[in-house]
Backbone as a printed PyTorch tensor [residue, N CA C, xyz], in Angstrom:
tensor([[[-16.3620, -22.3100,   0.4610],
         [-16.2210, -21.3880,  -0.1440],
         [-17.4630, -19.9130,   0.4000]],

        [[-18.7330, -20.6190,   0.2440],
         [-19.6430, -19.2010,   1.6890],
         [-19.0140, -19.0670,   2.8310]],

        [[-18.5120, -20.0070,   3.6590],
         [-18.0570, -19.7520,   4.6700],
         [-16.9920, -18.3420,   4.6940]],

        [[-15.9860, -18.0040,   3.5630],
         [-15.2520, -17.6770,   3.7890],
         [-15.2070, -16.2000,   3.2630]],

        [[-16.5520, -16.2440,   2.7310],
         [-16.9810, -14.6870,   2.1420],
         [-17.5450, -14.1320,   3.6800]],

        [[-18.0030, -15.2510,   4.5000],
         [-19.1040, -14.7110,   5.5410],
         [-18.3170, -14.1950,   6.4880]],

        [[-17.1410, -14.9700,   6.8960],
         [-16.1890, -14.5450,   7.6120],
         [-15.1660, -13.2240,   7.0140]],

        [[-14.9780, -13.1860,   6.0720],
         [-14.4400, -11.4940,   5.0020],
         [-15.7240, -10.4690,   5.3890]],

        [[-17.1440, -10.6930,   5.0280],
         [-17.8810,  -9.8830,   5.5080],
         [-18.0540,  -9.4460,   7.1270]],

        [[-17.9590, -11.1310,   7.7960],
         [-17.8630, -10.3230,   9.3950],
         [-16.5110,  -9.6800,   9.9130]],

        [[-15.5340,  -9.6990,   9.1760],
         [-14.5960,  -9.2950,   9.3110],
         [-14.7240,  -7.4860,   9.0180]],

        [[-15.4320,  -7.3390,   7.8430],
         [-15.6360,  -6.1770,   7.2560],
         [-16.3820,  -5.7540,   7.6440]],

        [[-17.4090,  -5.6250,   8.7280],
         [-18.3320,  -5.5970,   9.2490],
         [-17.9350,  -5.0510,  10.5250]],

        [[-17.0590,  -5.5430,  11.1070],
         [-16.3770,  -5.1850,  12.3460],
         [-15.5580,  -3.8760,  12.6280]],

        [[-15.0040,  -4.0860,  11.3270],
         [-13.9690,  -3.2370,  10.6460],
         [-15.1170,  -1.8910,  10.4570]],

        [[-15.9890,  -1.5980,   9.6990],
         [-16.6790,  -0.4880,   9.5820],
         [-16.8860,   0.2920,  10.6590]],

        [[-17.8440,  -1.4420,  11.7090],
         [-18.2970,  -0.3330,  12.7810],
         [-16.9890,   0.1730,  13.6100]],

        [[-16.0390,  -0.3130,  14.0590],
         [-15.3730,   0.3200,  14.4920],
         [-14.6430,   1.9320,  14.4050]],

        [[-14.9220,   1.5910,  12.6530],
         [-14.0880,   3.1420,  11.9770],
         [-15.3860,   3.7020,  12.0650]],

        [[-16.5800,   3.6550,  12.2690],
         [-17.6410,   4.8710,  11.8680],
         [-17.1510,   4.9610,  13.8330]],

        [[-17.4310,   3.6740,  14.5780],
         [-17.2840,   4.1530,  16.4100],
         [-15.7040,   5.1610,  16.2400]],

        [[-14.8150,   4.9200,  15.7720],
         [-13.5150,   6.0400,  16.5070],
         [-13.6650,   6.8410,  15.3940]],

        [[-14.1610,   7.1320,  14.2570],
         [-14.4430,   8.4500,  14.1320],
         [-15.3710,   9.4340,  14.8930]],

        [[-16.6070,   9.0580,  15.4070],
         [-17.2310,   9.7730,  16.2090],
         [-16.4450,   9.5400,  17.6540]],

        [[-15.8550,   8.6660,  18.3510],
         [-15.3680,   8.9670,  19.4490],
         [-14.1440,  10.1280,  19.3850]],

        [[-13.6470,  10.5650,  18.2940],
         [-12.2960,  10.7470,  18.1450],
         [-12.9600,  12.5800,  17.9370]],

        [[-14.2250,  12.6600,  17.3700],
         [-14.4960,  13.6980,  17.0380],
         [-15.3830,  14.2470,  18.4750]],

        [[-15.9890,  13.5410,  19.1940],
         [-16.2050,  13.9240,  20.2810],
         [-15.4590,  14.2910,  21.3440]],

        [[-14.6630,  13.3630,  21.5560],
         [-13.2450,  13.6800,  22.7000],
         [-12.6060,  14.7800,  22.2250]],

        [[-12.7890,  15.3390,  21.1680],
         [-11.3780,  16.2170,  20.7410],
         [-12.1030,  17.8710,  21.0580]],

        [[-13.2720,  17.8890,  21.0310],
         [-14.2980,  19.1490,  21.6260],
         [-14.0340,  19.6850,  22.6500]],

        [[-13.8340,  20.6190,  23.3530],
         [-13.8300,  21.1890,  24.4160],
         [-14.7000,  20.8350,  25.7840]],

        [[-15.8200,  20.6160,  25.3410],
         [-16.6420,  19.9770,  25.9270],
         [-16.2800,  18.5610,  27.0820]],

        [[-15.8150,  17.7840,  26.0250],
         [-14.8990,  16.6870,  26.6030],
         [-13.9210,  17.0560,  27.4250]],

        [[-12.9990,  18.0790,  27.3380],
         [-11.9280,  18.1590,  28.6570],
         [-13.2010,  18.8460,  29.2760]],

        [[-14.1300,  19.4810,  29.5290],
         [-14.5400,  19.8120,  30.4700],
         [-15.3730,  19.4230,  31.3170]],

        [[-15.7230,  18.3910,  30.5990],
         [-16.8540,  16.9750,  31.1900],
         [-15.2950,  16.6310,  32.0120]],

        [[-14.5070,  15.7600,  31.8160],
         [-13.0920,  15.1350,  32.3870],
         [-12.5670,  16.1180,  33.4070]],

        [[-12.6830,  17.5850,  33.1950],
         [-11.9290,  18.5580,  34.2180],
         [-12.9850,  18.0830,  35.7030]],

        [[-14.4320,  18.4360,  35.0740],
         [-15.2640,  18.6900,  35.9850],
         [-15.4490,  17.3200,  36.7000]],

        [[-15.2350,  15.8330,  36.1970],
         [-15.1830,  14.9320,  37.2560],
         [-13.9240,  14.6880,  38.2110]],

        [[-13.1550,  15.1900,  36.9470],
         [-11.6550,  15.0520,  38.2660],
         [-11.9660,  16.1140,  39.4880]],

        [[-12.5160,  17.3090,  39.1160],
         [-12.7060,  18.1120,  40.4000],
         [-13.6930,  17.2520,  41.9170]],

        [[-14.5910,  16.5280,  40.7440],
         [-15.7560,  16.5160,  41.5420],
         [-15.0530,  15.0140,  43.1530]],

        [[-13.9850,  14.5550,  42.1750],
         [-13.5720,  13.0040,  42.2680],
         [-12.6080,  14.0670,  43.0420]],

        [[-11.7330,  15.1190,  43.2070],
         [-10.7740,  15.9500,  44.2930],
         [-11.6310,  16.1200,  45.6610]],

        [[-12.7940,  17.0150,  45.5890],
         [-13.9570,  17.1990,  46.2850],
         [-14.4060,  16.4810,  46.9610]],

        [[-14.8800,  15.3440,  46.6630],
         [-15.3170,  13.8110,  47.4240],
         [-14.0610,  13.0670,  48.2510]],

        [[-12.8540,  13.6830,  48.1070],
         [-11.8040,  13.0660,  48.9760],
         [-11.7350,  12.8360,  50.2060]],

        [[-11.8620,  14.2830,  51.2320],
         [-12.5230,  13.8710,  52.4290],
         [-13.8130,  13.1680,  52.6360]],

        [[-14.8540,  12.9920,  52.3240],
         [-15.7930,  12.4350,  52.2960],
         [-15.3550,  10.7310,  52.2320]],

        [[-14.6820,  10.4720,  51.3140],
         [-14.2750,   9.1670,  51.6610],
         [-12.8190,   9.0230,  52.4970]],

        [[-12.5780,  10.0140,  52.9900],
         [-11.1630,  10.1670,  53.5750],
         [ -9.6120,   9.9210,  53.3200]],

        [[-10.0030,   9.7120,  52.2450],
         [ -8.6310,   9.8200,  51.1330],
         [ -8.1410,   8.2550,  50.8880]],

        [[ -9.4310,   7.5740,  50.8240],
         [ -9.3150,   5.9520,  51.3620],
         [ -7.9860,   5.4360,  49.8490]],

        [[ -7.8040,   4.3510,  49.7650],
         [ -7.4430,   3.2310,  49.2180],
         [ -8.3400,   3.5520,  47.8940]],

        [[ -9.7650,   2.9310,  47.9670],
         [-10.9150,   2.9160,  46.7790],
         [-11.2630,   4.5260,  46.5520]],

        [[-11.0000,   5.2830,  46.8420],
         [-10.9980,   6.2130,  46.3410],
         [ -9.9980,   6.5850,  45.2070]],

        [[ -8.7740,   6.2580,  45.7580],
         [ -7.6020,   6.6850,  45.0780],
         [ -7.9330,   5.9380,  43.6370]],

        [[ -7.9250,   4.6580,  43.7740],
         [ -8.2970,   3.7460,  43.2010],
         [ -9.1010,   4.0520,  41.9500]],

        [[-10.7080,   4.4400,  42.1920],
         [-11.3530,   4.6430,  41.2670],
         [-11.0600,   5.5810,  40.3330]],

        [[-10.1830,   6.6580,  40.5740],
         [ -9.6650,   7.5750,  39.5700],
         [ -8.4270,   7.2700,  39.1020]],

        [[ -7.7620,   6.4210,  39.7120],
         [ -6.4230,   5.6270,  38.6720],
         [ -6.8140,   4.4530,  37.6570]],

        [[ -7.9440,   3.7020,  38.1000],
         [ -8.5090,   2.8210,  37.2380],
         [ -9.0970,   3.2810,  35.8890]],

        [[-10.5440,   4.5990,  36.4140],
         [-11.2650,   5.0140,  35.3530],
         [ -9.8040,   5.7300,  34.6380]],

        [[ -9.2410,   6.0780,  34.6960],
         [ -7.9950,   7.0190,  33.5780],
         [ -7.5490,   6.2250,  33.2160]],

        [[ -6.7790,   4.6750,  33.7100],
         [ -6.1970,   3.9720,  33.2740],
         [ -6.9140,   3.0850,  31.9890]],

        [[ -8.1400,   2.6530,  31.8960],
         [ -8.6860,   1.9820,  31.2680],
         [ -9.3220,   2.9020,  30.1350]],

        [[ -9.6370,   4.3880,  30.4700],
         [ -9.9350,   5.1030,  29.2010],
         [ -9.0150,   5.1920,  28.6170]],

        [[ -7.9130,   5.6820,  28.9040],
         [ -6.4560,   5.9540,  28.0570],
         [ -6.3720,   4.5980,  27.4180]],

        [[ -6.6310,   3.4130,  28.2410],
         [ -5.6260,   1.8750,  27.0960],
         [ -6.5780,   1.8710,  26.3360]],

        [[ -8.0730,   2.3330,  26.1930],
         [ -9.3380,   2.3200,  24.7680],
         [ -8.7550,   3.5410,  23.6670]],

        [[ -8.6840,   4.3590,  24.1010],
         [ -8.6720,   5.9290,  23.2080],
         [ -7.2780,   5.5920,  22.4130]],

        [[ -6.1610,   4.7450,  23.0500],
         [ -4.7530,   4.1740,  22.0890],
         [ -5.4290,   3.8530,  20.9850]],

        [[ -6.2940,   2.8830,  20.8800],
         [ -6.6150,   2.0960,  19.7680],
         [ -7.7850,   2.9100,  18.9900]],

        [[ -8.5890,   3.8660,  19.4180],
         [ -9.2150,   4.4350,  18.9170],
         [ -8.3850,   5.9010,  18.1040]],

        [[ -7.7610,   6.1450,  18.8400],
         [ -7.1800,   7.5160,  18.1320],
         [ -5.8490,   6.9640,  17.3000]],

        [[ -5.6790,   5.6060,  17.4030],
         [ -4.3470,   5.2110,  16.4440],
         [ -5.7650,   5.0320,  15.0280]],

        [[ -6.5320,   3.8640,  15.1910],
         [ -7.6390,   3.8930,  13.7880],
         [ -7.7800,   4.9840,  13.1390]],

        [[ -8.1620,   5.9170,  13.8740],
         [ -8.6380,   7.6580,  13.5270],
         [ -7.1580,   8.2450,  12.3040]],

        [[ -5.8870,   8.0940,  13.1480],
         [ -5.0600,   8.4280,  12.9940],
         [ -4.4470,   7.7820,  11.7810]],

        [[ -4.4210,   6.5150,  11.0350],
         [ -4.2650,   5.3650,  10.2820],
         [ -5.1290,   6.0270,   8.8590]],

        [[ -6.6430,   6.0440,   9.3690],
         [ -7.3560,   6.7090,   8.5370],
         [ -7.1980,   8.3500,   7.7290]],

        [[ -6.2440,   8.6080,   8.3490],
         [ -6.5410,  10.1900,   8.1320],
         [ -5.1670,  10.2880,   7.2830]],

        [[ -4.0280,   9.5870,   7.6120],
         [ -2.8390,   9.0940,   7.1950],
         [ -2.7810,   8.6370,   5.6850]],

        [[ -3.8200,   7.7870,   5.7260],
         [ -4.2410,   7.1820,   4.4290],
         [ -4.5860,   7.8570,   3.2290]],

        [[ -5.6750,   8.6760,   4.1830],
         [ -6.3920,   9.5460,   3.2800],
         [ -5.2790,  10.8960,   2.1860]],

        [[ -4.7740,  11.5960,   3.2850],
         [ -3.0990,  12.5890,   3.0650],
         [ -2.4990,  11.9050,   2.1430]],

        [[ -2.4040,  10.9490,   2.1790],
         [ -1.3660,  10.1450,   1.3660],
         [ -1.8360,  10.1100,  -0.3090]],

        [[ -3.0370,   9.4180,   0.0410],
         [ -3.6180,   9.6300,  -0.9410],
         [ -3.9080,  10.3980,  -1.8320]],

        [[ -4.3120,  11.4730,  -1.5800],
         [ -4.3890,  13.0160,  -1.8570],
         [ -3.0520,  13.6710,  -2.6170]],

        [[ -2.0890,  13.2510,  -1.1500],
         [ -0.7480,  14.0920,  -2.2480],
         [ -0.3930,  12.6720,  -3.6860]],

        [[ -0.3740,  11.9270,  -3.3610],
         [ -0.0800,  10.4430,  -4.5390],
         [ -1.0630,  11.0750,  -5.9610]],

        [[ -2.2100,  11.8620,  -5.7020],
         [ -3.3110,  12.3510,  -6.2890],
         [ -2.4630,  13.1710,  -7.3240]],

        [[ -1.9450,  14.2590,  -6.2100],
         [ -1.2500,  16.0410,  -6.9260],
         [  0.1900,  15.3350,  -7.7270]],

        [[  1.0370,  14.4050,  -6.9020],
         [  2.2100,  14.3610,  -8.0480],
         [  1.5420,  13.4990,  -8.8420]],

        [[  1.2510,  12.2870,  -8.8800],
         [  0.2680,  12.0570, -10.4020],
         [ -0.6090,  12.7670, -11.5050]],

        [[ -1.0440,  13.9150, -11.2820],
         [ -1.8600,  14.9730, -11.7700],
         [ -0.8370,  16.1380, -12.1720]],

        [[  0.4040,  15.9790, -11.4840],
         [  1.6880,  17.2660, -11.8550],
         [  2.6280,  16.8300, -12.8680]],

        [[  2.5100,  17.7850, -14.2530],
         [  3.3780,  16.8660, -15.1930],
         [  4.9000,  17.1880, -14.6870]],

        [[  4.9820,  18.2670, -13.8540],
         [  6.2800,  18.4020, -13.6410],
         [  6.9250,  17.5280, -12.3950]],

        [[  6.0100,  16.6750, -11.8160],
         [  6.3460,  15.9880, -10.0720],
         [  6.6770,  14.7480, -11.0820]],

        [[  7.6650,  14.4300, -10.0250],
         [  8.4900,  13.0100, -10.1810],
         [  6.7420,  11.6650,  -9.7650]],

        [[  6.7780,  11.0300, -10.5300],
         [  6.2260,   9.5350, -10.4190],
         [  6.6040,   8.7220,  -9.4420]],

        [[  8.2370,   8.8570,  -9.0190],
         [  8.6010,   8.2650,  -8.2310],
         [  8.2540,   8.2410,  -6.7290]],

        [[  8.0420,   9.4020,  -6.4100],
         [  7.2720,   9.7400,  -4.5540],
         [  5.9570,   9.2750,  -4.7300]],

        [[  5.2100,   8.7220,  -5.7700],
         [  3.9900,   7.9860,  -5.2840],
         [  4.6040,   6.8250,  -4.5370]],

        [[  3.3660,   6.9820,  -3.4790],
         [  3.7540,   5.7740,  -2.5730],
         [  5.1290,   5.9270,  -2.0700]],

        [[  5.7290,   6.7360,  -1.7580],
         [  7.0010,   6.9460,  -0.8980],
         [  6.9490,   6.4020,   0.1200]],

        [[  5.8180,   6.2360,   0.9930],
         [  5.3670,   5.9990,   2.6490],
         [  6.5950,   4.3870,   2.5990]],

        [[  5.7270,   4.0200,   1.4750],
         [  6.6080,   2.5970,   1.5540],
         [  7.4340,   1.7860,   1.3790]],

        [[  8.5630,   2.7210,   1.1010],
         [  9.7660,   2.4350,   0.6610],
         [ 10.4740,   2.2060,   2.1930]],

        [[ 11.7400,   1.8100,   2.4080],
         [ 12.8010,   1.1780,   3.0600],
         [ 13.0950,   2.4650,   3.8770]],

        [[ 13.6360,   2.6130,   5.1880],
         [ 14.3460,   3.3450,   5.8160],
         [ 15.5640,   3.8730,   5.0610]],

        [[ 16.5550,   2.7730,   4.4120],
         [ 17.4920,   3.4270,   4.0870],
         [ 16.5680,   4.0230,   2.1260]],

        [[ 15.8220,   3.5260,   1.6420],
         [ 15.4890,   4.4770,   0.8490],
         [ 14.7660,   5.8000,   0.5440]],

        [[ 14.4480,   5.8030,   2.0920],
         [ 13.6850,   7.4540,   2.2980],
         [ 15.0690,   8.0070,   2.2090]],

        [[ 15.9750,   7.3440,   3.0290],
         [ 17.2160,   8.3730,   3.2910],
         [ 18.3860,   8.7770,   1.8920]],

        [[ 17.9440,   8.0790,   0.8250],
         [ 18.4540,   8.2590,  -0.3370],
         [ 17.5990,   9.3140,  -0.6800]],

        [[ 16.5890,   9.3860,  -0.8820],
         [ 15.2130,  10.2960,  -1.5170],
         [ 16.0580,  11.8680,  -0.3160]],

        [[ 15.5490,  11.8750,   0.9070],
         [ 16.1500,  13.0230,   1.8210],
         [ 17.9690,  13.8100,   1.0260]],

        [[ 18.5120,  12.6300,   1.0330],
         [ 20.1280,  13.4780,   0.5040],
         [ 19.7980,  13.9050,  -1.0360]],

        [[ 19.1470,  13.7300,  -1.7140],
         [ 19.1220,  14.0220,  -3.1200],
         [ 18.3100,  15.6440,  -2.9820]],

        [[ 17.1480,  15.6310,  -2.0350],
         [ 16.0650,  16.8120,  -1.6980],
         [ 16.9610,  17.4450,  -1.2150]],

        [[ 18.4590,  17.2710,  -0.2970],
         [ 19.3310,  17.9200,   0.6880],
         [ 19.9580,  19.0120,  -0.2940]],

        [[ 20.3820,  17.9300,  -1.2130],
         [ 20.9220,  18.3890,  -2.3570],
         [ 20.1720,  19.6980,  -3.4060]],

        [[ 19.5490,  19.3070,  -3.5970],
         [ 18.4140,  20.3080,  -4.1730],
         [ 18.4410,  21.1760,  -3.5410]],

        [[ 18.2890,  21.7190,  -2.4480],
         [ 17.8730,  22.4610,  -1.4830],
         [ 19.4500,  23.4400,  -1.5870]],

        [[ 20.4420,  23.0590,  -1.4960],
         [ 22.0370,  23.2530,  -1.2680],
         [ 22.5250,  24.2750,  -2.6950]],

        [[ 21.7610,  23.1660,  -3.9600],
         [ 21.4200,  24.0800,  -4.9350],
         [ 20.6690,  25.6360,  -5.0000]],

        [[ 20.2830,  25.3430,  -4.0330],
         [ 18.9500,  26.8210,  -4.2320],
         [ 19.6810,  27.7630,  -3.2190]],

        [[ 20.2020,  27.2480,  -2.1570],
         [ 20.6170,  28.3080,  -1.3360],
         [ 21.8260,  28.9910,  -2.0040]],

        [[ 22.5940,  28.4660,  -2.9140],
         [ 23.9120,  29.1640,  -3.8100],
         [ 23.5620,  29.8670,  -4.6110]],

        [[ 22.4100,  29.7860,  -5.0690],
         [ 21.5050,  31.0600,  -6.0140],
         [ 21.8060,  32.1080,  -5.3630]],

        [[ 22.3880,  33.2350,  -5.9180],
         [ 22.5700,  34.5960,  -5.2920],
         [ 21.5170,  35.5800,  -5.5340]],

        [[ 20.3500,  35.6180,  -6.6210],
         [ 19.0660,  36.2530,  -6.9790],
         [ 18.6830,  35.2350,  -6.3810]],

        [[ 17.3860,  35.5460,  -5.3190],
         [ 16.4040,  35.0970,  -5.0590],
         [ 15.6170,  34.7600,  -6.1850]],

        [[ 15.5470,  35.5700,  -6.9300],
         [ 14.5000,  35.3900,  -8.2550],
         [ 14.3610,  34.0840,  -9.2430]],

        [[ 16.0600,  33.9390,  -9.2620],
         [ 16.2710,  32.5610, -10.1320],
         [ 15.9000,  31.3150,  -9.0970]],

        [[ 15.6200,  31.3140,  -8.0800],
         [ 14.8730,  29.9170,  -7.5470],
         [ 13.7810,  29.4540,  -7.9300]],

        [[ 12.5950,  28.0830,  -7.9600],
         [ 11.3200,  28.3650,  -8.0780],
         [ 10.8610,  29.3310,  -7.4580]],

        [[ 10.5930,  30.1540,  -8.5330],
         [ 10.7530,  31.7160,  -8.0420],
         [  8.7430,  31.8820,  -8.5880]],

        [[  8.2420,  32.9640,  -7.9700],
         [  7.0840,  33.0940,  -8.2350],
         [  6.4080,  33.3730,  -9.6970]],

        [[  7.0670,  33.8670, -10.2420],
         [  7.3610,  34.1960, -11.7750],
         [  7.0380,  32.8600, -12.5360]],

        [[  7.6250,  31.7700, -12.1390],
         [  7.1610,  29.9220, -12.3190],
         [  6.0530,  29.8250, -12.5880]],

        [[  5.9430,  30.3260, -10.9770],
         [  4.8970,  29.5560, -10.5580],
         [  2.9500,  29.5870, -11.6900]],

        [[  3.5020,  31.5020, -11.5040],
         [  2.6970,  32.4070, -12.4560],
         [  2.4950,  31.5130, -13.8700]],

        [[  3.6560,  31.2040, -14.5320],
         [  3.9110,  30.9290, -15.9640],
         [  3.4260,  29.2150, -15.9480]],

        [[  3.3290,  28.7620, -14.6820],
         [  2.9340,  27.0530, -14.8100],
         [  1.2440,  27.3590, -14.5850]],

        [[  0.4740,  28.5790, -14.0580],
         [ -0.6360,  28.5990, -13.9650],
         [ -1.3340,  28.7980, -14.8500]],

        [[ -0.5730,  29.8750, -16.0760],
         [ -0.9690,  29.9550, -17.3930],
         [ -1.1790,  29.3430, -18.2510]],

        [[  0.0060,  28.1420, -18.1260],
         [ -0.5150,  26.9230, -18.8990],
         [ -1.4260,  25.8790, -18.7930]],

        [[ -1.8360,  25.8890, -17.1180],
         [ -2.4870,  25.1330, -16.9430],
         [ -4.0210,  25.2100, -16.9090]],

        [[ -4.1200,  26.8540, -17.4210],
         [ -5.4250,  27.5510, -17.5080],
         [ -5.9330,  27.1950, -19.3390]],

        [[ -4.8530,  27.4040, -19.8690],
         [ -4.8950,  27.1080, -21.2750],
         [ -5.0330,  25.7810, -21.6730]],

        [[ -4.7610,  24.9790, -20.8200],
         [ -4.7410,  23.5170, -21.0590],
         [ -6.5650,  22.9740, -20.8820]],

        [[ -6.6710,  24.1290, -19.5770],
         [ -7.9390,  23.8870, -19.6020],
         [ -8.7890,  24.7310, -20.5260]],

        [[ -8.4860,  25.1880, -21.2030],
         [ -9.3200,  26.0590, -22.2970],
         [ -9.2710,  25.5390, -23.5770]],

        [[ -9.0000,  24.1450, -23.9050],
         [ -8.3530,  23.5010, -24.4030],
         [ -9.1960,  22.3650, -24.6840]],

        [[ -9.5880,  22.0130, -23.0890],
         [-10.6250,  21.0140, -23.1740],
         [-12.0210,  20.7710, -23.5440]]])
């Protein structure tokens, strides 16, 4: 049993290290200075072409470098994207769960099948078409409704 726990700790440690690395890497590579450095490298490579007589090796250097970096960045960016997506979903779930008027059926909606998502989409398209039929803009979910909901939330907070 301790071997199993050690394996879990090792996997967790690697996952945490990769998460930290991907967070830092995406922050660093997403800054203007990273673009400038990459641009300067390409300019230096292009300028060095005549020195190396535009040889196959000269071309191979940039092709290999960019291929390796691109290949590795796919995994780093995907890790960061997965984390951001999960955080966003959790925030949306919290908003849905905390709103008395929101349907809790939409919590974890990202886990539904494509067919189930299509059914939900049709439902919201139907709601949208009902709203479009209203000739009076104020009859739709309005600013007045939002203000009224805000007042009721303030009253609920005052009661606490």
